[in-house]
C-alpha positions in Angstrom: -30.2 98.8 14.9 -33.5 99.4 13.2 -33.3 102.8 11.5 -37.0 102.9 10.6 -36.5 101.4 7.1 -33.9 103.9 5.8 -30.1 104.2 5.9 -28.6 107.3 7.4 -27.2 110.2 5.4 -24.7 111.7 7.8 -22.9 115.1 7.8 -19.7 115.6 9.7 -18.7 119.2 10.4 -14.9 119.7 10.7 -11.6 119.1 9.0 -9.2 117.3 11.4 -8.0 113.9 12.5 -11.0 113.7 14.9 -13.5 114.0 12.0 -11.5 111.4 10.0 -11.7 109.0 12.9 -15.4 109.5 13.3 -16.0 109.0 9.5 -13.8 105.9 9.5 -15.9 104.3 12.2 -19.3 105.4 10.7 -18.3 104.1 7.3 -18.2 100.6 8.8 -21.7 100.9 10.3 -24.3 99.0 8.2 -26.9 101.7 8.9 -24.9 104.5 7.3 -25.6 105.0 3.6 -23.6 108.2 2.8 -21.2 110.5 4.6 -20.7 114.2 3.8 -18.1 116.4 5.4 -17.7 120.1 5.5 -15.0 121.1 4.8 -13.3 117.7 5.3 -9.7 116.9 4.4 -7.5 114.8 2.1 -8.0 111.7 4.2 -11.7 112.2 4.6 -12.2 112.3 0.8 -11.6 108.5 0.9 -14.7 108.1 3.0 -16.9 111.1 2.5 -18.3 113.6 0.0 -16.3 116.7 1.1 -17.7 120.2 0.4 -15.9 123.5 0.9 -18.5 125.6 2.5 -18.2 128.2 5.3 -18.8 126.9 8.9 -21.7 129.2 9.4 -24.8 127.7 11.1 -27.5 128.9 8.8 -25.6 128.0 5.6 -24.9 124.5 7.1 -28.5 124.0 7.9 -29.5 124.9 4.4 -27.1 122.3 3.1 -28.5 119.7 5.5 -32.0 120.4 4.2 -31.0 120.3 0.6 -29.1 117.0 0.9 -31.7 115.4 3.1 -29.2 114.8 6.0 -30.5 112.5 8.7 -27.9 113.3 11.3 -25.3 116.1 11.6 -22.2 115.6 13.9 -20.3 118.7 14.9 -16.5 118.2 15.4 -15.0 121.6 16.3 -16.1 123.8 19.2 -16.7 127.1 17.5 -19.9 126.1 15.6 -21.3 124.8 18.9 -20.4 127.9 20.8 -21.9 129.9 17.9 -25.2 128.1 18.3 -25.3 125.6 15.4 -27.4 123.2 17.4 -30.1 125.8 18.1 -30.2 126.8 14.4 -30.6 123.1 13.3 -33.2 122.2 15.9 -35.3 125.3 15.0 -35.5 123.8 11.5 -36.4 120.3 12.8 -32.9 118.9 11.9 -31.4 116.2 14.0 -27.9 117.2 15.2 -25.4 115.7 17.7 -24.0 118.2 20.1 -24.9 120.6 23.0 -26.9 123.8 22.3 -25.4 127.3 22.7 -26.2 127.6 26.4 -24.5 124.3 27.2 -21.6 125.0 24.9 -20.6 127.9 27.3 -18.9 125.2 29.3 -16.1 125.3 26.8 -16.8 128.8 25.3 -16.2 130.5 28.6 -13.8 129.1 31.2 -15.2 131.5 33.8 -18.7 130.1 33.2 -17.3 126.6 33.7 -15.6 127.6 36.9 -18.8 129.1 38.2 -20.7 125.9 37.5 -17.9 123.8 39.1 -17.7 126.0 42.2 -21.5 126.1 42.7 -22.0 122.4 42.4 -18.8 121.2 44.2 -17.0 119.8 41.2 -13.3 119.6 42.2 -11.0 122.0 40.3 -8.0 124.3 40.7 -8.3 127.5 42.9 -8.9 130.3 40.4 -9.2 134.1 40.2 -10.7 135.9 37.2 -9.5 139.2 35.9 -10.4 141.8 33.2 -7.5 144.2 33.9 -3.8 143.7 33.2 -2.6 145.6 36.3 -5.0 143.9 38.7 -4.0 140.5 37.3 -0.3 141.2 37.5 -0.6 142.5 41.1 -2.4 139.3 42.2 0.0 137.0 40.3 3.0 138.6 41.9 1.8 137.5 45.3 1.1 133.9 44.3 3.4 130.8 44.4 4.9 129.8 41.1 4.3 128.2 38.7 0.9 129.6 37.8 -1.5 128.7 35.0 -2.7 131.6 32.8 -5.8 130.9 30.7 -7.6 133.1 28.2 -11.3 132.8 29.0 -12.7 132.2 25.5 -11.9 129.9 22.6 -8.2 130.0 21.6 -7.8 126.8 19.6 -6.2 124.9 22.4 -3.4 127.5 22.6 -4.8 129.9 25.3 -3.2 128.2 28.3 0.2 129.2 29.5 2.1 127.5 32.3 4.2 130.4 33.7 7.2 129.3 35.8 8.7 132.8 36.5 7.4 136.3 37.1 8.7 137.2 33.7 6.6 134.5 32.0 3.6 135.5 34.1 3.9 139.1 32.9 4.5 138.1 29.3 1.4 135.8 29.3 -0.8 138.6 30.8 0.6 141.1 28.2 -0.2 138.6 25.4 -3.8 138.4 26.6 -4.6 142.0 27.7 -2.3 144.3 25.8 -1.0 142.4 22.7 -4.5 140.9 22.1 -2.9 137.7 21.0 -6.1 135.7 21.6 -8.5 138.5 20.5 -11.7 138.6 22.4 -10.9 135.3 24.0 -8.3 137.0 26.1 -10.3 140.0 27.4 -11.0 138.0 30.5 -8.2 135.9 32.1 -8.1 133.2 34.6 -5.1 132.7 36.9 -5.1 129.2 38.5 -2.9 127.4 40.9 -0.7 124.8 39.3 -1.8 121.3 40.0 0.6 118.3 39.9 -0.4 114.8 38.7 -1.2 112.7 35.7 -3.6 114.2 33.2 -6.4 112.0 31.7 -9.3 112.7 29.4 -12.7 111.1 30.0 -15.3 111.6 27.3 -19.0 110.7 28.0 -22.1 110.5 25.8 -24.9 112.4 27.4 -28.5 112.6 26.2 -29.7 115.1 28.8 -30.4 112.3 31.3 -28.3 109.1 30.9 -24.5 109.3 30.9 -22.4 106.7 29.1 -18.7 107.3 29.9 -16.2 106.1 27.3 -12.8 104.5 27.9 -10.2 107.0 29.2 -7.4 108.4 27.1 -4.3 110.4 27.9 -2.9 113.1 25.6 0.4 115.0 25.6 0.2 118.7 24.9 3.8 120.0 24.8 5.1 120.5 21.3 8.6 119.2 21.8 10.1 115.9 23.0 10.5 115.1 26.7 7.4 117.2 27.6 9.1 120.4 26.7 8.0 123.5 24.7 4.7 125.3 24.3 1.3 123.9 25.1 -0.8 122.8 22.1 -4.2 121.4 21.5 -2.6 118.0 21.8 0.4 116.2 20.0 -1.1 112.7 20.3 -2.9 110.4 22.7 -3.2 106.8 23.8 -5.9 104.5 25.3 -6.2 102.6 27.7 -4.5 104.6 30.5 -2.8 102.4 33.0 -3.0 105.0 35.8 -6.8 105.0 35.5 -7.8 102.1 37.8 -11.5 101.1 38.2 -11.5 103.2 41.4 -10.1 106.3 39.7 -12.5 105.9 36.8 -15.5 105.6 39.1 -14.3 108.7 41.1 -14.1 110.8 37.9 -17.6 109.8 36.9 -19.1 110.3 40.3 -17.4 113.5 41.4 -17.0 115.3 38.1 -19.2 114.1 35.2 -22.4 113.4 37.0 -22.5 116.5 39.2 -21.6 118.7 36.2 -24.5 117.4 34.1 -26.9 117.6 37.1 -25.6 121.1 37.9 -26.3 122.3 34.4 -29.7 120.8 34.5 -30.4 122.7 37.8 -29.5 125.9 35.9 -32.0 125.0 33.2 -29.4 123.8 30.7 -30.0 120.3 29.3 -26.6 118.9 28.1 -26.7 116.6 25.0 -23.7 115.4 23.1 -20.2 114.6 24.3 -18.8 116.0 27.5 -15.0 116.0 27.6 -13.6 116.2 31.0 -9.8 117.1 31.1 -8.8 115.8 34.5 -5.7 115.8 36.6 -5.2 113.1 39.2 -3.8 114.9 42.3 -3.0 113.5 45.7 -6.3 115.1 46.8 -8.2 113.2 44.1 -9.3 113.9 40.5 -9.8 117.6 39.6 -11.0 119.3 36.5 -8.5 121.2 34.3 -10.9 121.9 31.5 -14.2 120.9 29.9 -14.7 120.6 26.2 -18.2 120.2 24.7 -17.3 117.9 21.8 -15.1 115.0 20.9 -11.5 115.7 21.9 -8.7 115.9 19.3 -6.4 113.9 19.5 -8.2 111.7 22.0 -10.9 110.7 19.6 -8.3 109.1 17.3 -7.3 106.7 20.1 -10.7 106.1 21.6 -13.0 105.5 18.6 -10.9 102.7 17.0 -11.5 100.8 20.3 -15.3 101.2 20.1 -16.9 97.8 19.2 -20.5 99.2 19.2 -22.1 100.9 16.2 -21.2 104.6 16.5 -24.2 105.7 14.4 -26.6 104.0 16.8 -25.0 105.8 19.8 -25.0 109.2 18.1 -28.5 108.9 16.9 -29.8 107.8 20.3 -28.0 110.7 22.0 -29.4 113.3 19.6 -32.9 111.8 20.1 -32.6 111.9 24.0 -32.8 108.1 24.0 -29.6 106.5 25.4 -31.7 104.3 27.8 -31.2 101.0 26.0 -27.6 101.6 24.8 -24.6 100.0 26.2 -21.0 100.5 25.1 -18.7 97.6 24.1 -15.0 98.0 23.6 -12.1 96.2 22.0 -9.3 95.2 24.4 -6.6 96.3 21.9 -4.5 99.4 22.8 -4.5 102.4 20.5 -2.0 105.3 20.0 -2.3 108.4 17.9 0.6 110.7 17.0 0.3 114.2 15.6 2.8 115.4 12.9 3.0 119.2 12.8 4.7 121.7 10.5 7.6 123.8 11.6 6.6 126.8 13.7 3.6 125.1 15.3 1.7 126.2 17.4 2.5 129.9 17.0 3.2 130.3 13.3 2.9 126.9 11.6 4.1 126.6 8.0 1.1 125.4 6.1 0.2 124.1 2.6 2.5 121.0 2.5 1.1 117.9 0.9 1.0 114.7 2.9 2.0 111.6 0.9 2.4 107.9 1.6 -1.0 107.3 3.1 -2.1 104.5 0.9 1.3 102.8 1.4 0.9 103.1 5.2 -2.6 101.7 5.1 -1.5 98.7 3.2 1.2 97.7 5.7 0.7 94.4 7.5 0.1 95.3 11.1 0.7 91.9 12.5 3.2 91.3 15.3 5.3 89.2 13.0 5.7 92.1 10.5 6.4 94.6 13.3 9.1 92.4 14.7 10.6 92.1 11.2 10.6 95.8 10.7 12.3 96.4 14.0 15.0 93.8 13.2 16.0 95.8 10.2 
């Protein structure tokens, strides 16, 4: 790609495996000159200049100006919901991600439900509550299991699948009375429980053109055999055998496109990545959740499969100019696995050093070596 005679200085906001995957891919792009990350992590330090600064939009914008950043990429949802894109654009800074109005799609599940219901995007039957007693009374008359969701951001931990009335009451108490999720739990959604395979479809959107990526499937329960509490994701893989060409087209046509068009009809132009968390029911694909950024851990199994230059795609998206871009993918399969500390997701034990990364990176990943390892 012609970058207009200069090489990109890129800033990645975030500190997780998602940001590491993005940096790993960007570091291989010939048009990228330097990568910064705030705050970054131990793995990212191998690829980026990491700076420990607060994730506050104005402070980040000052850093971008000072370091002459050409493109900023936002990993986590909170800065997007806080309006980092608006702050950057007011200063003429190029940034990849949706603005504050569009970020409501993840920041408020009730807002997302309103959009879906208004524009006929298939999703679970839902009731929204702001009072414990009202919510409990409604739930007591519904068929179990039920899905209890805190309305706002809860770090991927505000969704409870309640299989008994005791679990329903406990989840509602956590939200309304115990304030476990803070302001995020002041409004609560109670949804019907949908049955089917869950898949994630991420799409680049420039406000007009939509470029869907290859699908991924994550697994959210913290314990083996799909047991334990829900998390933000314990790993993912791509491709997803259950997603046929027909299913893929259905998700794009009935979910992604009408959502982007519906937002536009509301005066909200969506730019960045739209993450559709979808369940494949016997009635067709339905939305479980929307995220407004690269998914974690799905990004770790999708981005390694991307053959195209990521920097070209991100830049074109931020500039409202995906028109000439096509995505190319490697055929190889990819799996990501999350290793978590004891106590996760409620009270994880933190501060442990991860070792052995260089040794792992040096391993021969050929089939012959894999077979040899298995034989021992």
